[in-house]
C-alpha positions as CSV (number, residue, x, y, z in Angstrom):
1,X,-78.8,70.1,-67.1
2,X,-76.5,67.6,-65.5
3,X,-78.2,65.4,-62.9
4,X,-77.0,66.2,-59.3
5,X,-75.7,62.7,-58.8
6,X,-73.3,63.0,-61.7
7,X,-71.7,66.4,-60.9
8,X,-69.1,65.0,-58.5
9,X,-68.3,62.2,-60.9
10,X,-67.9,64.8,-63.7
11,X,-65.5,66.8,-61.6
12,X,-63.4,63.8,-60.8
13,X,-63.4,62.4,-64.3
14,X,-63.0,65.5,-66.4
15,X,-65.2,63.4,-68.7
16,X,-62.4,60.9,-69.0
17,X,-60.2,63.2,-71.1
18,X,-57.2,65.4,-70.5
19,X,-58.0,68.9,-69.3
20,X,-58.6,71.2,-72.3
21,X,-60.1,74.7,-72.4
22,X,-63.8,73.8,-72.1
23,X,-66.8,74.9,-70.1
24,X,-66.5,72.1,-67.5
25,X,-63.0,73.2,-66.5
26,X,-64.0,76.9,-66.5
27,X,-66.9,76.1,-64.2
28,X,-64.5,74.4,-61.7
29,X,-62.2,77.4,-61.7
30,X,-65.0,79.8,-61.3
31,X,-66.5,77.8,-58.5
32,X,-63.3,77.8,-56.5
33,X,-62.7,81.5,-57.2
34,X,-66.2,82.2,-55.8
35,X,-65.4,80.3,-52.6
36,X,-62.2,82.2,-52.1
37,X,-63.9,85.6,-52.6
38,X,-67.2,84.7,-50.9
39,X,-68.7,86.4,-47.9
40,X,-68.3,83.3,-45.7
41,X,-64.6,83.4,-46.4
42,X,-64.4,87.0,-45.4
43,X,-66.4,86.3,-42.2
44,X,-64.0,83.4,-41.4
45,X,-61.2,85.9,-40.9
46,X,-63.3,87.6,-38.2
47,X,-64.1,84.3,-36.5
48,X,-60.4,83.2,-36.7
49,X,-59.3,86.5,-35.3
50,X,-61.8,86.3,-32.4
51,X,-60.6,82.7,-31.7
52,X,-56.9,83.8,-31.6
53,X,-57.8,86.7,-29.3
54,X,-59.6,84.5,-26.8
55,X,-56.7,82.0,-26.8
56,X,-54.2,84.8,-26.4
57,X,-56.0,86.0,-23.3
58,X,-55.6,82.5,-21.8
59,X,-51.8,83.1,-21.9
60,X,-52.3,86.3,-19.9
61,X,-49.9,88.2,-22.2
62,X,-48.3,91.5,-21.5
63,X,-49.2,93.1,-24.8
64,X,-47.1,96.2,-24.2
65,X,-43.9,94.2,-23.8
66,X,-44.8,91.9,-26.7
67,X,-45.3,94.9,-29.1
68,X,-42.2,96.5,-27.7
69,X,-40.2,93.4,-28.7
70,X,-41.7,93.4,-32.2
71,X,-40.9,97.1,-32.7
72,X,-37.3,96.6,-31.7
73,X,-36.6,93.7,-34.0
74,X,-33.8,93.7,-36.6
75,X,-35.5,94.4,-40.0
76,X,-32.6,92.9,-42.0
77,X,-32.8,89.6,-40.2
78,X,-36.5,89.6,-40.6
79,X,-36.2,90.2,-44.4
80,X,-33.6,87.3,-44.5
81,X,-36.2,85.0,-42.8
82,X,-38.8,86.1,-45.3
83,X,-36.4,85.4,-48.2
84,X,-35.5,82.0,-46.9
85,X,-39.2,81.1,-46.5
86,X,-39.9,81.9,-50.2
87,X,-36.7,80.2,-51.3
88,X,-38.2,77.0,-49.9
89,X,-40.9,77.1,-52.5
90,X,-38.3,76.9,-55.3
91,X,-37.1,73.5,-53.8
92,X,-40.7,72.4,-53.5
93,X,-41.3,73.4,-57.1
94,X,-38.3,71.4,-58.3
95,X,-39.5,68.4,-56.4
96,X,-43.1,68.6,-57.7
97,X,-41.8,69.0,-61.3
98,X,-39.7,65.8,-60.9
99,X,-42.7,63.9,-59.5
100,X,-44.8,65.1,-62.5
101,X,-42.1,64.1,-65.0
102,X,-42.0,60.6,-63.4
103,X,-45.8,60.3,-63.7
104,X,-46.1,60.9,-67.4
105,X,-45.5,58.3,-70.2
106,X,-44.9,60.2,-73.4
107,X,-42.4,62.9,-74.6
108,X,-45.3,65.1,-75.5
109,X,-46.6,65.0,-71.9
110,X,-43.1,65.7,-70.5
111,X,-42.9,68.8,-72.6
112,X,-46.1,70.1,-71.2
113,X,-45.0,69.7,-67.6
114,X,-44.7,73.3,-66.2
115,X,-41.4,74.8,-65.4
116,X,-39.9,75.0,-61.8
117,X,-41.0,78.6,-61.6
118,X,-44.5,77.8,-62.6
119,X,-44.7,74.8,-60.2
120,X,-43.4,77.1,-57.4
121,X,-46.0,79.7,-58.2
122,X,-48.8,77.2,-58.2
123,X,-47.7,75.9,-54.8
124,X,-47.7,79.4,-53.4
125,X,-51.2,79.9,-54.8
126,X,-52.3,76.7,-53.2
127,X,-51.0,77.9,-49.8
128,X,-52.8,81.2,-50.4
129,X,-56.1,79.4,-50.9
130,X,-55.5,77.4,-47.8
131,X,-54.9,80.6,-45.9
132,X,-58.3,82.2,-46.9
133,X,-60.8,79.3,-47.1
134,X,-61.8,76.6,-44.7
135,X,-61.2,72.8,-45.2
136,X,-57.8,73.2,-46.9
137,X,-59.1,73.5,-50.5
138,X,-55.7,74.8,-51.6
139,X,-54.5,71.3,-52.5
140,X,-57.5,70.7,-54.7
141,X,-57.1,74.1,-56.3
142,X,-53.5,73.7,-57.1
143,X,-54.2,70.2,-58.5
144,X,-56.7,71.9,-60.8
145,X,-54.4,74.7,-61.8
146,X,-51.5,72.2,-62.4
147,X,-53.7,70.1,-64.6
148,X,-54.6,73.2,-66.7
149,X,-50.9,74.2,-67.1
150,X,-49.8,70.6,-67.9
151,X,-52.9,70.0,-70.1
152,X,-53.5,66.8,-68.2
153,X,-56.4,65.4,-66.1
154,X,-57.3,66.6,-62.7
155,X,-57.2,63.1,-61.3
156,X,-53.6,62.7,-62.5
157,X,-52.6,66.0,-61.1
158,X,-54.2,65.2,-57.7
159,X,-52.2,62.0,-57.6
160,X,-48.9,64.0,-57.9
161,X,-50.1,66.3,-55.1
162,X,-50.7,63.2,-52.9
163,X,-47.3,61.9,-53.8
164,X,-45.8,65.2,-52.7
165,X,-47.7,65.1,-49.5
166,X,-46.4,61.6,-48.8
167,X,-42.8,62.8,-49.2
168,X,-43.4,65.7,-46.9
169,X,-45.0,63.6,-44.2
170,X,-42.1,61.1,-44.3
171,X,-39.6,63.9,-44.1
172,X,-41.4,65.7,-41.2
173,X,-41.8,62.4,-39.3
174,X,-38.1,61.5,-39.5
175,X,-36.8,65.0,-38.7
176,X,-39.4,65.6,-35.9
177,X,-38.6,62.2,-34.3
178,X,-34.9,62.8,-34.4
179,X,-35.3,66.4,-33.2
180,X,-37.3,65.4,-30.2
181,X,-34.7,62.8,-29.3
182,X,-31.9,65.4,-29.6
183,X,-33.9,67.9,-27.5
184,X,-34.4,65.3,-24.7
185,X,-30.8,64.3,-24.8
186,X,-29.1,67.7,-25.0
187,X,-31.2,70.1,-23.0
188,X,-32.6,70.4,-19.5
189,X,-36.0,71.4,-20.8
190,X,-39.0,69.5,-19.5
191,X,-40.3,68.3,-22.8
192,X,-44.1,68.0,-22.7
193,X,-45.6,64.6,-23.3
194,X,-47.7,65.9,-26.1
195,X,-44.6,66.6,-28.2
196,X,-43.6,63.0,-28.0
197,X,-47.2,61.9,-28.8
198,X,-47.2,64.3,-31.8
199,X,-44.1,62.7,-33.2
200,X,-45.5,59.2,-32.8
201,X,-48.8,60.3,-34.4
202,X,-47.1,61.7,-37.4
203,X,-45.0,58.6,-37.8
204,X,-48.1,56.4,-37.5
205,X,-49.8,58.6,-40.2
206,X,-46.9,58.1,-42.5
207,X,-46.9,54.4,-42.1
208,X,-50.7,54.3,-42.8
209,X,-50.3,56.3,-46.0
210,X,-47.4,54.1,-47.1
211,X,-49.6,51.0,-46.5
212,X,-52.4,52.6,-48.6
213,X,-50.0,53.3,-51.5
214,X,-48.6,49.8,-51.3
215,X,-52.2,48.5,-51.4
216,X,-52.9,50.7,-54.4
217,X,-49.9,49.2,-56.2
218,X,-50.8,45.6,-55.4
219,X,-54.6,45.8,-55.7
220,X,-55.3,48.9,-57.7
221,X,-56.2,47.0,-60.9
222,X,-58.7,44.9,-58.9
223,X,-60.3,48.0,-57.4
224,X,-61.3,49.3,-60.8
225,X,-63.6,46.3,-61.3
226,X,-65.9,47.7,-58.6
227,X,-66.0,51.3,-59.9
228,X,-68.6,52.8,-62.3
229,X,-67.3,52.8,-65.8
230,X,-67.1,56.6,-65.8
231,X,-64.7,56.6,-62.8
232,X,-62.5,53.8,-64.0
233,X,-60.4,56.1,-66.2
234,X,-60.0,58.8,-63.6
235,X,-59.0,56.3,-61.0
236,X,-56.3,54.9,-63.3
237,X,-55.0,58.4,-64.0
238,X,-55.0,59.1,-60.2
239,X,-53.1,55.9,-59.6
240,X,-50.6,56.8,-62.4
241,X,-50.1,60.3,-60.9
242,X,-49.5,58.8,-57.4
243,X,-47.5,55.7,-58.0
244,X,-45.8,56.9,-61.1
245,X,-44.3,59.9,-59.2
246,X,-41.9,57.5,-57.4
247,X,-40.5,55.8,-60.5
248,X,-37.1,57.4,-60.3
249,X,-34.8,59.9,-58.5
250,X,-36.4,59.3,-55.1
251,X,-33.2,60.1,-53.2
252,X,-32.9,63.4,-55.0
253,X,-36.5,64.3,-54.4
254,X,-36.1,63.5,-50.7
255,X,-33.1,65.8,-50.6
256,X,-35.1,68.6,-52.2
257,X,-37.8,68.1,-49.7
258,X,-35.4,68.1,-46.8
259,X,-33.8,71.3,-48.2
260,X,-37.3,72.9,-48.2
261,X,-37.9,72.0,-44.6
262,X,-34.4,73.1,-43.5
263,X,-35.2,76.5,-45.0
264,X,-38.4,76.5,-42.9
265,X,-36.3,75.9,-39.8
266,X,-33.9,78.7,-40.9
267,X,-36.8,81.0,-41.2
268,X,-37.8,80.5,-37.6
269,X,-34.1,80.7,-36.5
270,X,-33.7,84.2,-38.1
271,X,-37.1,85.4,-36.7
272,X,-35.8,84.5,-33.2
273,X,-32.5,86.2,-34.0
274,X,-34.3,89.3,-35.4
275,X,-36.0,89.7,-32.0
276,X,-32.7,89.3,-30.1
277,X,-33.8,86.1,-28.4
278,X,-32.3,82.6,-28.0
279,X,-34.2,79.4,-27.7
280,X,-31.5,76.8,-28.5
281,X,-30.9,75.1,-31.8
282,X,-32.5,71.8,-30.6
283,X,-35.9,73.5,-30.1
284,X,-36.0,75.2,-33.5
285,X,-36.9,72.1,-35.6
286,X,-39.5,71.0,-33.1
287,X,-41.3,74.4,-33.2
288,X,-41.0,74.8,-36.9
289,X,-42.3,71.4,-37.7
290,X,-45.0,71.7,-35.0
291,X,-46.1,74.9,-36.8
292,X,-46.3,72.9,-40.0
293,X,-48.4,70.1,-38.5
294,X,-50.8,72.5,-36.7
295,X,-51.3,74.4,-40.0
296,X,-53.1,71.4,-41.3
297,X,-56.1,72.1,-39.0
298,X,-58.9,73.0,-41.5
299,X,-59.3,76.6,-40.5
300,X,-57.9,79.3,-42.9
301,X,-54.1,78.9,-42.6
302,X,-54.5,76.8,-39.4
303,X,-55.5,80.1,-37.6
304,X,-56.5,79.4,-34.1
305,X,-54.4,76.3,-33.8
306,X,-50.9,77.4,-35.0
307,X,-50.6,80.5,-32.8
308,X,-51.3,79.0,-29.4
309,X,-49.6,75.8,-30.3
310,X,-46.5,77.5,-31.4
311,X,-46.5,79.8,-28.4
312,X,-46.9,76.9,-26.1
313,X,-43.8,75.2,-27.6
314,X,-41.8,78.4,-27.3
315,X,-42.7,78.6,-23.6
316,X,-40.3,75.7,-23.1
317,X,-37.5,78.3,-23.4
318,X,-39.0,81.8,-23.4
319,X,-41.4,83.8,-21.2
320,X,-44.9,84.5,-22.4
321,X,-44.3,87.9,-24.0
322,X,-41.2,86.8,-25.9
323,X,-42.9,83.6,-27.0
324,X,-45.8,85.5,-28.3
325,X,-43.5,87.9,-30.1
326,X,-41.8,85.1,-32.0
327,X,-45.2,83.5,-32.9
328,X,-46.6,86.8,-34.1
329,X,-43.6,87.8,-36.2
330,X,-43.3,84.3,-37.6
331,X,-47.0,84.2,-38.6
332,X,-46.5,87.6,-40.3
333,X,-44.3,85.6,-42.7
334,X,-46.1,82.2,-42.9
335,X,-49.7,83.6,-42.9
336,X,-49.9,87.4,-43.7
337,X,-47.3,87.4,-46.4
338,X,-48.7,84.3,-48.0
339,X,-52.1,86.1,-48.3
340,X,-50.5,89.2,-49.8
341,X,-47.9,87.6,-52.1
342,X,-50.0,84.5,-52.9
343,X,-53.0,86.7,-53.5
344,X,-51.1,88.9,-56.0
345,X,-49.8,85.8,-57.9
346,X,-53.3,84.3,-57.8
347,X,-54.8,87.5,-59.2
348,X,-52.1,87.9,-61.9
349,X,-52.6,84.3,-63.0
350,X,-56.3,84.8,-63.5
351,X,-55.9,88.1,-65.3
352,X,-53.4,86.5,-67.7
353,X,-55.7,83.5,-68.3
354,X,-58.6,85.8,-68.9
355,X,-56.6,87.8,-71.5
356,X,-55.4,84.5,-73.1
357,X,-59.0,83.3,-73.2
358,X,-60.2,86.5,-74.8
359,X,-57.5,86.3,-77.5
360,X,-58.5,82.7,-78.3
361,X,-62.2,83.8,-78.5
362,X,-61.4,86.7,-80.8
363,X,-59.2,84.5,-83.1
364,X,-62.0,81.8,-83.2
365,X,-64.5,84.4,-84.3
């Protein structure tokens, strides 16, 4: 039996080899699947629902008016918002694939990088995992799934995920900062101080991560001297996945990321239109990006933070019932639909992998 002190190192290192169909990799997948389907995960939905209910009561909502607004919404505009939301995953998939292609060295590795469709599906699965478990394990799961598909190491794959997050944070920081300035300059709304603070916090976070990456580039080789020998290889692969992702086509990847976020804003715009409301274009990006930032709270899908936070931002332009209507309908797309659609993709992926594994076993015997 593997000593307890080595289990974490084994998970990071993949035994220093590229991911291949072995017992170690299967045990990682099974462990994550168990966490997703576990009783604590199911109980977390009840806890999150209770938390949302308590916060909703603080807004003293007129639920009859809120539900009446939702029942009278335009279904076609709602479907358009849903379509635009899932179209954003295609642009995210394109960007992630480019990051991965940058981070490999050989033609053989390039050929193994998953397609745009596969990358998009893995991202959706990652968001599904984030929506049903605590502590945002979705990023770790999709790094593992991507390493399996690309037949590469988990540490390398995790590096590409970090690179993607850096691009996302940079884009969000710039767009949010500009949106707040436009909102202040073009509207008579009393912009709460916490929005401005949020923009500066995001900008500070981006600068911090950029400094960490620059330090990794400058001093990464020196860091390996202080690591245990079994972690030296995984760290180098993680560094390759992170730093190598930015080797080329950075402007194109930034454009793809911006396109994804513009589609997120378009989703919210058409949700508002579907409900027959108007909040002003300047507020749309602030609310949409505020939603994205609050969703990083380590509850399932950011539940308990996104709903009141989003409603609070919408109160700048809407009354309580209308603001709650927008928040509920929007969350039916960004939370409920992700659980349904992401869950189906997650299930289909594992059914197909089980069949493939069974075929390999039968051929081997």
